[in-house]
C-alpha positions in Angstrom: 156.7 52.5 213.1 157.8 51.8 216.7 157.5 54.8 218.9 160.9 56.0 220.2 161.3 56.3 223.9 162.5 59.6 225.3 165.6 58.9 227.4 165.9 61.1 230.5 169.1 59.6 231.8 171.3 62.4 230.6 169.0 65.1 232.0 168.6 63.1 235.3 172.4 62.9 235.6 172.8 66.6 235.1 170.1 67.3 237.7 171.7 64.9 240.2 175.1 66.5 239.7 173.7 70.0 240.3 171.9 68.8 243.4 175.2 67.3 244.7 177.0 70.6 244.1 174.2 72.6 245.7 174.0 70.4 248.8 177.5 69.2 249.5 179.5 72.2 248.6 177.9 74.4 251.3 178.1 71.5 253.8 181.8 71.2 253.2 182.3 74.9 253.6 180.3 74.8 256.9 182.3 71.8 258.2 185.6 73.5 257.2 184.6 76.7 259.0 183.7 74.9 262.2 186.7 72.4 262.0 184.5 69.7 263.4 186.3 66.4 264.1 184.5 63.0 264.1 186.8 60.6 266.0 186.2 57.1 264.5 189.2 55.5 266.2 188.3 52.6 268.6 190.5 54.1 271.4 189.3 57.7 270.9 192.7 59.0 270.0 191.4 62.4 268.9 188.9 63.2 271.6 189.3 63.8 275.3 188.4 60.9 277.6 185.4 61.3 279.8 187.6 61.2 282.8 189.7 64.1 281.5 186.5 66.0 280.8 185.3 65.4 284.3 188.6 66.6 285.7 188.5 69.7 283.6 185.0 70.4 284.7 186.0 70.0 288.4 189.0 72.4 288.0 187.2 75.0 285.8 187.6 77.6 288.6 191.4 77.4 288.4 193.6 79.1 285.8 195.9 76.5 284.2 198.8 77.3 281.9 199.9 74.6 279.4 203.2 75.1 277.6 204.0 73.0 274.6 207.7 73.4 273.6 207.2 73.3 269.9 204.7 74.7 267.3 201.4 73.3 266.3 202.1 73.9 262.6 204.6 71.0 262.7 201.7 68.6 263.1 200.6 69.3 259.5 203.6 67.3 258.3 203.4 64.6 261.0 199.9 63.0 261.0 201.1 60.3 263.5 201.2 63.0 266.1 197.7 64.4 265.5 196.4 62.8 268.7 198.6 65.2 270.7 197.5 68.1 268.5 193.8 67.4 269.3 194.5 67.0 273.0 196.2 70.4 273.1 193.7 72.2 271.0 190.7 70.8 273.0 192.4 72.0 276.2 192.9 75.4 274.7 189.1 75.6 274.0 188.6 75.8 277.8 188.1 79.3 279.2 190.4 78.7 282.1 193.2 77.1 280.2 195.8 79.0 278.3 197.9 77.1 275.7 201.3 78.6 274.8 203.4 77.0 272.1 207.0 78.0 271.5 210.4 76.7 270.6 212.7 76.9 273.6 215.7 77.9 271.5 213.7 80.8 270.0 212.4 82.0 273.4 215.0 81.2 276.0 213.5 83.6 278.5 210.2 81.8 278.6 212.1 78.4 278.8 214.1 79.9 281.8 210.8 80.9 283.5 209.6 77.3 283.4 212.8 76.0 284.8 214.5 78.8 286.7 216.9 76.6 288.7 217.9 74.4 285.7 216.7 71.3 287.5 213.9 69.9 285.4 215.6 70.3 282.0 213.9 71.9 279.0 213.8 70.2 275.6 211.8 70.6 272.4 208.6 68.6 272.6 208.3 68.8 276.4 205.0 69.9 278.0 204.8 72.0 281.2 201.6 72.4 283.2 201.4 75.2 285.8 198.7 76.3 288.3 198.9 78.4 291.4 202.7 78.3 291.5 203.0 74.5 291.0 204.7 73.4 287.8 205.0 69.9 286.5 207.0 68.8 283.5 206.0 66.0 281.0 209.1 64.7 279.2 208.6 64.4 275.4 209.9 60.8 275.5 206.9 59.7 277.5 204.2 61.2 275.3 204.5 58.6 272.5 205.8 55.2 273.6 206.6 52.2 271.3 205.6 48.7 272.4 206.2 45.7 270.1 206.4 48.0 267.1 203.1 49.7 268.0 203.2 53.4 268.8 201.0 54.2 271.9 199.8 57.7 272.8 200.1 58.4 276.5 200.0 62.2 276.3 196.4 62.7 277.4 197.0 60.5 280.5 200.1 62.4 281.4 198.6 65.9 280.8 195.5 65.0 282.9 197.7 63.7 285.7 199.8 66.9 285.6 196.6 69.0 285.8 195.4 66.9 288.7 198.7 67.4 290.6 199.1 71.1 289.9 195.6 72.0 290.8 195.9 70.1 294.1 198.3 72.7 295.3 201.6 70.8 295.6 203.8 68.2 294.0 204.1 64.8 295.7 206.6 65.4 298.5 209.5 63.3 299.6 210.6 64.0 303.1 214.2 63.2 304.4 214.1 62.6 308.1 216.7 64.5 310.2 217.7 64.5 313.9 219.7 61.2 313.9 223.0 62.4 312.5 221.9 62.2 308.8 223.6 64.3 306.1 221.7 67.1 304.5 219.9 67.2 301.2 221.3 70.7 300.7 224.8 69.4 300.9 225.9 65.8 300.6 222.6 64.5 299.2 222.0 67.6 297.0 222.7 65.9 293.6 220.3 63.0 294.4 217.7 65.4 295.7 217.8 67.3 292.4 217.4 64.1 290.5 214.2 63.5 292.4 213.0 67.0 291.6 213.7 66.3 288.0 211.1 63.5 288.3 208.5 65.9 289.6 208.9 65.4 293.3 209.2 68.2 295.9 212.0 67.4 298.3 212.0 68.6 301.9 213.7 67.7 305.2 211.6 66.8 308.3 212.5 66.7 311.9 209.8 64.3 312.9 210.4 64.5 316.6 210.0 68.3 316.6 207.1 68.3 314.0 205.1 65.8 316.0 203.3 64.6 312.9 203.9 63.4 309.3 202.6 66.0 306.8 199.6 65.1 304.8 201.4 65.6 301.5 204.1 63.1 302.4 204.3 60.5 299.6 207.7 58.9 300.5 209.7 59.2 303.7 213.5 58.6 303.5 215.7 57.6 306.5 219.1 58.0 304.9 222.3 57.3 307.0 221.1 57.6 310.6 223.9 57.5 313.2 221.3 57.1 316.0 218.1 55.2 316.4 214.7 56.9 315.9 212.8 57.8 319.1 209.8 55.9 320.5 207.5 58.8 319.4 208.9 58.7 315.9 208.4 54.9 315.8 204.8 55.4 316.7 204.2 58.1 314.1 206.0 56.0 311.4 204.0 52.9 312.2 200.7 54.8 311.9 202.0 56.1 308.6 202.7 52.6 307.4 199.4 51.2 308.6 197.8 53.8 306.3 199.7 52.6 303.3 202.7 54.8 303.6 206.0 54.4 301.7 209.5 54.3 303.3 212.9 54.2 301.8 215.6 53.4 304.4 219.3 53.6 303.6 221.0 52.2 306.7 224.7 52.4 306.1 227.2 50.8 308.5 227.9 52.9 311.5 229.9 52.2 314.7 227.3 52.7 317.4 226.8 51.3 320.9 223.9 48.9 321.0 221.2 48.2 318.4 218.8 50.3 316.5 215.8 48.7 318.2 213.1 51.0 316.8 214.4 50.9 313.3 214.6 47.1 313.6 211.0 47.1 314.7 209.9 48.7 311.4 212.0 46.3 309.4 210.6 43.3 311.3 207.0 44.3 310.3 208.2 44.1 306.7 210.0 40.7 307.2 213.6 42.0 307.2 216.5 41.6 309.6 219.4 44.1 309.7 222.9 42.8 310.0 225.4 45.0 312.1 228.4 44.7 309.8 230.3 46.2 307.0 231.1 44.2 303.9 234.1 44.2 301.5 235.2 42.2 298.5 238.4 40.0 298.8 238.5 38.9 295.1 240.3 41.3 292.8 238.1 40.1 289.9 235.0 41.5 291.7 236.6 44.7 292.9 235.9 48.1 291.4 237.6 51.4 291.3 237.0 54.2 293.9 236.7 57.9 293.4 240.4 58.2 292.9 240.3 55.5 290.2 242.1 53.1 292.5 241.0 49.5 292.8 239.3 49.1 296.2 237.9 46.2 298.3 235.2 48.6 299.5 233.9 49.1 295.9 232.7 45.9 294.4 230.6 44.2 291.8 227.1 43.1 292.7 224.0 41.8 290.9 220.4 42.8 290.7 218.3 39.5 290.9 216.0 39.1 287.9 212.3 39.0 288.5 210.8 35.5 288.8 207.3 34.0 289.1 208.0 33.8 292.9 207.4 37.6 293.1 204.7 39.9 291.9 206.9 42.9 291.8 209.6 43.6 289.2 212.0 46.4 290.0 215.2 45.2 288.3 214.4 44.2 284.7 214.8 47.8 283.3 218.0 48.4 285.1 219.5 45.0 284.0 218.7 45.9 280.4 220.5 49.2 280.8 223.5 47.5 282.4 223.7 45.0 279.6 223.7 47.9 277.2 226.8 49.3 279.1 225.0 52.4 280.5 225.5 51.7 284.2 227.9 49.7 286.4 226.5 47.2 288.9 228.4 48.2 292.0 228.1 49.2 295.7 230.3 50.5 298.4 230.4 50.9 302.2 227.4 48.6 302.8 225.9 46.4 305.4 223.8 43.3 304.6 220.3 42.2 305.4 218.4 39.0 305.6 214.8 37.9 305.7 212.9 36.5 308.6 212.2 32.8 308.1 208.6 32.2 307.0 207.9 30.0 310.0 208.8 33.0 312.3 207.3 35.9 310.3 203.9 36.9 311.6 202.9 38.8 308.4 204.0 36.1 306.0 200.5 35.7 304.5 200.3 39.2 303.2 203.8 40.7 303.0 206.0 40.0 300.0 209.8 40.5 300.4 212.1 40.3 297.4 215.9 40.8 297.0 217.2 43.9 295.0 221.0 43.8 295.5 223.2 40.9 296.3 226.9 39.8 296.0 228.3 38.0 293.0 230.0 34.6 292.8 233.7 34.5 292.0 234.9 32.7 288.9 235.1 29.4 290.8 231.5 29.7 292.0 232.2 30.8 295.6 231.3 34.0 297.4 234.3 36.0 298.3 232.9 38.9 300.3 234.1 39.4 303.9 231.9 40.6 306.7 233.2 42.5 309.8 231.0 43.5 312.7 230.2 47.1 313.3 227.8 48.4 316.0 225.1 46.2 317.5 225.7 44.0 320.5 227.5 40.8 321.4 225.0 38.6 319.5 225.1 40.6 316.3 228.9 40.9 316.5 229.3 37.1 316.6 226.9 36.7 313.6 228.7 39.3 311.6 232.2 38.0 312.2 231.6 34.3 312.1 228.5 33.6 309.8 228.3 36.3 307.1 231.6 35.9 305.2 231.9 33.8 302.1 228.1 33.3 301.8 225.3 34.8 299.7 224.4 38.2 301.0 221.7 40.7 300.2 222.3 44.4 300.4 218.9 45.6 299.5 215.2 44.4 299.6 211.8 45.6 298.7 208.8 44.7 300.9 205.1 45.1 300.0 202.3 44.8 302.5 199.4 43.8 300.4 196.8 44.2 303.1 197.3 47.9 303.6 199.4 48.9 300.6 202.5 49.9 302.6 205.8 49.7 300.8 209.4 49.6 301.9 212.8 49.9 300.2 215.9 49.2 302.3 219.5 49.3 301.3 222.7 49.0 303.2 224.6 52.0 301.8 224.2 55.8 301.6 227.4 56.3 299.6 225.2 55.6 296.5 223.6 59.1 296.9 226.4 60.9 298.7 228.1 63.3 296.3 231.3 63.1 298.5 231.5 59.3 298.1 229.7 58.1 295.0 231.9 56.9 292.0 230.9 55.8 288.5 231.5 52.2 289.5 228.4 52.2 291.7 226.0 54.3 289.6 223.9 51.3 288.8 222.7 51.0 292.4 221.9 54.7 292.6 219.8 54.4 289.5 218.0 51.4 291.0 217.2 53.5 294.0 215.9 56.2 291.7 213.7 53.7 289.9 212.3 52.5 293.2 210.7 55.9 293.9 208.3 55.3 291.1 207.3 52.0 292.7 206.9 53.6 296.1 204.8 56.4 294.6 204.3 57.2 290.9 204.6 61.0 290.5 202.7 60.7 287.2 199.5 59.4 288.9 197.4 57.0 286.9 194.2 58.6 285.9 192.8 55.4 284.5 192.8 56.8 280.9 195.6 54.6 279.7 197.6 54.8 276.4 195.7 55.1 273.2 196.5 53.3 270.0 195.0 52.3 266.7 193.4 48.8 266.5 193.6 46.9 263.2 191.3 44.1 261.9 193.2 41.0 260.9 192.6 37.5 259.5 194.3 34.4 260.7 194.6 31.2 258.6 195.6 27.7 259.7 197.6 27.1 256.5 198.9 28.8 253.3 196.3 26.9 251.2 193.4 28.3 253.2 194.9 31.8 252.9 195.2 31.4 249.2 191.6 30.2 248.9 190.3 33.2 250.9 192.4 35.6 248.8 191.1 34.0 245.6 187.5 34.3 246.8 188.0 38.0 247.8 189.4 38.8 244.3 187.3 36.5 242.1 183.8 37.2 243.6 184.0 41.0 243.0 185.6 40.4 239.6 182.8 38.0 238.6 180.2 40.6 239.7 181.9 43.2 237.5 181.9 40.9 234.5 178.2 40.1 235.0 177.4 43.8 235.3 179.3 44.6 232.1 177.5 41.7 230.2 174.1 43.0 231.4 174.9 46.5 230.4 176.1 45.4 226.9 172.9 43.5 226.4 170.6 46.2 227.5 172.5 49.3 226.4 170.1 49.9 223.5 166.9 49.1 225.4 
């Protein structure tokens, strides 16, 4: 009689199962207790970037408050937002950072504390970062951004930038120059100033002649509606500021002055721009807009924002043109002068300064230009040019200029009515929005930390034809299926061995 083998497979299976329970159950309990996350995403969506960690280490001596205007429990039902959850919870692990999560409609007093003057705006999902009396808001619409159907997470970049700003002691500051007959940011320009504050800028006035220096925290300097030229001392200070990569925004509206703004022209010349001493109106009724009293006016007229082309490296108009096509803004301007560029053959800085148009007049239905120029201010030379050469031709009412050798930037426009609460009308709100957009180009208040947006990456296969795709799919299916069949046949043959 053949001796029967003793089969240990059943006993072995039981022993292995017990070992699995003994080893893995405690491990799972330990892991659950410590809530340890292993981030396997290529972009590190669930862990803080090393640059963020370095920033947090460098600011560990400062107390930082982070307010998230929602509740963390909502992340349980929204796994696509887990990247924000892990950013916030890892910040909260820091001894010097306090995370407070609340719903603004449930705790209006806390929401009011974050925005006491009702300037920034408070909405569910926003994030506020505060340190040493400096508070910066992160709009909820910026945290997750969609690009070509792919959702990108920008929250860590924005939070790190906010911490960088708040721990530095002040928000980036925009100074409006005074002393030349300009209107005040506390009166005529107050609405626009508050719009800038909404975008996380601090807004101040500056009498540069009296101050004798440009403050170190100046990120953008505005010269809005001067009725007189700047002084020689101010010119020297501004040119030093420009040589260090400063940013200027100049709104030089028409004004009836004796003589020319020689020092202002000197700054414009460095950026390749010539200022015309005129005021421009529209003679064609089809291009005229309505004024503040809802009456059609030759002073309020339709303009265009030239689309970006390969001739220029900067693009400041595409987003606005998209909004205008959607009917959200009106492309108009009022009470404006025109500008032109210095011919390349005469421009000393042509090799490293790029000048591009931002606002220009529109053609009439017959293809002609119907704007009329009338001289205002200046001298005999500028008067002749304005009265005889600048009517019925293509005119530009705004430019950007970028000095690529030192990083200096300039925005110049021929109207201040676009920011004057006593003059602006809905028909010209597109140009005001363009000016608002240009501030981000002049100086981005969000500050790039070099972290970038985080997104998932997916493996993909590309085939030259449908037949090659079908062959690959067949191989993917048939090879595993064949191995399974072979395995079953081997098992059937040896199951009684």
